[in-house]
Structures are given as C-alpha cells and as structure tokens.
N, C-alpha and C positions, 0 to 999 in steps of 0.2 A: 307490507313485507319488504318493499324495496329499500326501506331505511334500516332493516335489521342489521345490527352490528356496526351501524354508521352513525345514526342520530344520537346525540348526547341525551342522557337522562335529564329530566327537566331541571333538577336542582344543581346540576354539575356546572362548574365554571371552567373546569379543565378536563381533558381526556387523559387517562392514565396509560402508560406503557409498562406492562408487567412481564416478568420472566420467572421461570423456575429458579430458585436459589440453589437447589441441590439436584441437578439432573442425573439420570442414570449414567453409570460409568461408560465413557466412550460415546455417549449420545449428546445431541444438541439440546439445549434447554428449550422448553416450550415457551412461546411468546404470544401475548394477546393484548388487546386494548380493553381497558376498563372504563366504567362510567358511560357505556353506550347501551342503547336499548336493544332488546331482542323480541322478536314477534311471537316466539313460542308456538308457531303454527304446526300442528301435527300432520297437516294435509299437504302443504305446498312449499314449505321452506326446506331446502336441501341441507341446511346447517342445523336448524332447530329440530326438525322431525326425528332424526336418529337419536339425538340427545334426549328428547322428550320420551321417545319410545323406550330407550334403555332404562330411564328412571321409572317409567310406569311398569315396564316388564319386571324390573327388580322388585318393585312393591307388590305386584301381583304374585310373583313367585313366593315371596316371603309370607304373604297372607295364606296362600295355599298350604305351605309347610306348617303354619300355625293353626290351621282350622281344627277346632277341638275334636270333631268327629273323625278326622283322619282322611287320608288320600282316597280311600274306598267310598267315601261319602261325597265325592266330587265327580261330576260328569261334564262332558262338553256337548253342547247342542248347537247345531248349525241350522239356520232358518233361511230359506231361499224363496223366491217368487218366480212365476213364469214371465218371461219377457222375450221379445224378438226384435228384429231389425226395425220394425215400425216404431219402437220406443227409443230409438237411438239418441234422440235429442231431448229426452225427458228425465234426465238425471235428478233434477231438483224434485220433481213430482214423485219419482220412485223412492228416493231416499227418505223423503218426508212421509210417504205412504207406509213404508215398512216400519218407521219409527212409531207412527200412529197404531199400526197393527200390533206391534209389540206391547204398547201400552194397553191395548184391548186384551191381549192375552193375560197380562199381569192383573188386570181388573176382573178376570173371569172367576167364577166360583170354584171350578176345579183347581185352578192355580192357587187360589187362597187356601183351599183345603190342604194342599200339600205342604204349605209352610216353607217353600223353597226361598233361599236367598240367591242372588245372582249378580254377576258382573257382565255387562253387555258390551261387546266390541263391534264396531261397524267397519266393514271392508267393502271396497268397490274395485272391481276390475272391468276391463273393456275387451270386447270381442268384435272383430270385424263382421262376424256373421249375425250376432245378436245384440250388439250395442253395449250399453252400460249394464253392469251386473252388480247392484248393491245387495249385500246379504249380511246376516248377523251371525257372529260367533258368541255364544253365551256359556259362561262357566256357571254350572248349577251346584249350589252348596246345600247338601241335605243334612239333617240332624243326626242321621245314622247311616251306616254302610248300606249300599244297595246290592241286592242280588240281581242276577241277569234278568229274572222274571219281572222284578220290580222296575228295572230300567226299561224293559219293553213296554210295560204298562204306562210308564211316564211318557215314553216316546209316542205311544198311540194317543194319549190324551193331548199332548202338545200338538201333534199333527192335526187333530180335529180342531182344536181351538185356533191354531194358526190359519187354517183354511178359512174358517169363519171370519177371523179378524182381517185377513187380506181381502176377502170379498167386500167387507164393509169399508175398508180404507182405500182400496185401489180399484175395486171392481172385479167381476167374475173372470175377466180375461187374464188376470194375473194370479189366480188361484193355482198353486202348484199341485202336482200329482201327489198321491199319498206316499209314493215311494221316494220322491225327490224333495218334498217340501221341508221335512224335518229329519235330521239325523242326530241320534243321541248315542255317544260312545263313552265308555268308561275311561277315567283318567289312567294313564299307563304308569308313569313314574315321575319323579321330580324333574328330571331332565326334559321329558316331554312337555311338562307344564311350563317349564322355564322358556322353552322354545315357543310354546303357544302364547305365553305372556307377551313376548316380543311381537309375535304376529298379530295379536289382538290390538296392539297399540301403535303399529307402524305400517303405513301403506308401502314402505320401502323394502321391508325385509323378507316378506313371504315369497316363496317359490311359486310362481303362477303356473296354472295348467297350460299345456300346449295350445296355442291359438289365443290365449288371453294375455292382455297387457296390464301392467300396473301403472300407477300414476307417473312414476319416474321414467318408465319406458316411453310414455306419451310426452313427458317433458323433454326427454333427450331428442326425440324426433322433431318436436316443435322447435327446439333450439337450433337444430340443423337446417331449419328453414322450410320444413314440410307444412304447407298451408292447411291441409286437412287436420293434422295433429295440432297445429296452432289453434284452430277453431275448437278442438276437443279440450285443449288446455284452458282456453278462455271459459268454456262451459263448466269445466271442473271448478275453476276459481269462483265463478258466480254461484254454482249450485251447492258447493260444500261449505259456503260461508255460514257460520253458526252451528254447523253439525258437530256433535260430540263423538270423538273417536272411541272413548271409553266411558261407560256410565256405571257408577257405583250406587248402592242404595242410599237414599236420602233421609229415611225415617230415623228419628232420634232413638227409636226402640230397636233398630237393626243391630243384631249381634255382629254381622259382617262389617257394617260401617264402623262400629266401635273398634273392631279388630284392625281394620284398615288404618284408622286414625292413630292407633297405638303403634302399629308397625311403621307408619310413615315418620313418626317422631323418632323412633329408634334408628331408622335408616338415615335420617338427616343428621342425627348425632354422630353416627358412624362415619358419614361422609366428612363432616367437619373435623373429626379426629384424625382421619386418614389423609387430609389434604397435605400435599407436599409444601415445604417452605417456599415462599415466593418473595420476589424483590421488586420494588417499584423503581424502574429505570429512569423514567422521565415523565414530565407532564406537558401537555400541549394545550395552550389556551383555546377556549371555545371558538373565538373568532378566527384563529389560525387553522383550527380543525376544518372549518368550512372550506378553506382553500385546499387543504389536503384532500377532502372528499371530492372537490371539483376536478381533481386530476384522475379520478377513477381509482382503480385498484393499484396502479403502478406505485405511487408514493407509499401507500399503506403497506404494500408488499415489500418494498425496499426497506422500510423501517423494521418490519418483523424479521426479514431475512438478516438484517444487520444484528439484531438481538440474538437470533438463533446462532449466529456466528460469533457469539461472545462479545458483541459490540456493547457500548455503554451510552451514557447520556450525550457525550460529545458526538458520537456517530449519529444519533438521532437528530441532534441539532444541525449537524453538517448536511444531512439529507434535506431537512426543512429549509436551510439557507439556500441550497441549490434550487429547491423548488421555488422559493420566493424570488430568487435572482432570475429564474426562467420567466417568471411573470412580470419582472421589473418592479417588484414590490419594495425592495430594499436595496441599499447600496452595500456591496460586498465588504466595504471597509468598515461598516458599522459593527457593533459588538455582537450581534447574533440575530437569529430569526425571531426571537421573542420580543424584540423591540420593533413593533409593527407600526409605530406612529409615523 
C-alpha cells in the first residue's frame, strides 16, 4: 500500500502527467499522474477506499433498481455476535469466524429452501469497552414481494441458523441473544439503499454509534502518535488482509450474479462515455521518477499544483531541473532535466 500512486506499472517506461482539458468554468483543472500502480485496498488506503466504495455502491444501487421482483422483494439483514473486552485482540479470529458462520447459514437446509440470493458486506468497528466488533450487513433478494409476516418468519429462521452456525464456528461464548443476533428490515426506498450500498462497501463512510470508532478514526489517532491506536492499526492491517468487503454470488446459475455482470458492463460504458477530455502535459522517465519519489510528496505536489495553476510542460521540467540541481545531478546550463547522463 505504501507504493500506491507512486510505483510505476510494470510495463511503463515513463510516468505521465495529465490534466483536464476542459475544466469547469472558473475552476482549476484536475491533475494527476498516470502509469502508476494503485493498491485498490477497500480497508486501509485513504485514497483507494472511497473510490472503490463509490464504484461498488453505484453498482449495488443499480442492481437493486433492476431487480425483477422490485424493491419490496429486498430486505436488509444484520448479523452480529457476542463479544467483550476479553476478545479485544482477536480481530482475525472473529472476522474469519463470522465468515465461516455465514457460509454455514448459506449451506443450511432452511436457507436453501427459501431460494434467497444475497450480497454480503463486512463491517468492523471498535469500542473501548468491548473491543473489535465485526458484523455482517446482507441484502436479501427474494423472488417475490414480502409481507411483514413473511419477513418475521425469515428473521426467526435466520436467527436460529445464525446462532447454530456461530456456536459451531466461534464457540458458545459468541452466540448472540435472540433479540440482538439478527435483524431483518424492509428496504425503504432507493435513496436508503443507495446510502446502504456505500455503507456496505466502505469502512470510511458510515456514521458510527456513540462510543464506537471506525478504522479511519483509529488511523487518525495512530497518525497523531497515540501508541495504543498504533497497535490497533497494526492489528487491523494484519487481521483484515485477504478479507472481502463485499461478496456477490459466484454460481453460474445465479440470477443476481448475471444481473450484476450486466449492470457492471453498462456502468463501465457510461463512465467511459462521460469522461471529461484530458490532456497529456508531460512525461517523466522512469529513472527520473525514482528521484522524484525520493523527495517525498513535495516535488509531486509542486508538479500537480503547477498544472492546476494552468502550468505546462515547461513548468514541469523547470520543477524537475530544480530538483536535480538540488541533488547535484545535472549542471543547470545543460538542456534540461531529461538529460540525466
């Protein structure tokens, strides 16, 4: 993750400097570097996580709108486990345990009889009183609209199966109460589900309960030098590696998967069609980019600031020349920073 937005893609010989060719009236053009790698981490990258969440939320919202049975055939279920301060350093075990418990629920006979399709989202918060709190938000897609009585019966079934599965995966101490273990609510409207879609896919966007911290709250305190939160952040990094933030059906026979793939193609086509014109301002050789990176964020920030201020290729090369002169890499009388011999 430390190389996100910095390391060149493997086949690139140059780093590209881009800007919007047609910015909004009175606004500065956006500027960015191309041909660099991105980690796409939904858990720990403050740059990639909001972007990934926005894209996934948009996809989920559109799938909900297109579900053939309509909005009244979709429900939201939340699955939690019992935990306390004694489990404060057991995030990896807990999040793997609830993933296993969820697989057990999906393999149960009552679940199979219902014929439900679902999208599962994983969320983790932290409380000073009870430690890590991993839990699942699951959108349930039914073949027909649900009545309140049917939804209550589904909730009772899921509550029983979840308790059995948690006991098997994590032990009896983590089995939740019947009142708190599973909650099933009806989908309210498209705006509600759009908001939910973003919450399902991002640990950064959801409003936390009083006394609960999200991962970015922990990251902020860790960056400020708090050693306790630094330990929590390290545990988060180690424990969430390999975890899936959002899980869709994988079966080739899944109607929901087919709908998701179709919607994803449509959204990608829309994004391509709506992209603003862009302009390649300059290119930076890979060898020279290594020196730019060694200066930290300062030189990269100066380059992007120059482009946002309507700078051009000459301004980029002037910044690079100053950088190389500061390192004693070139003679200022030579033709420019790209001659690094």
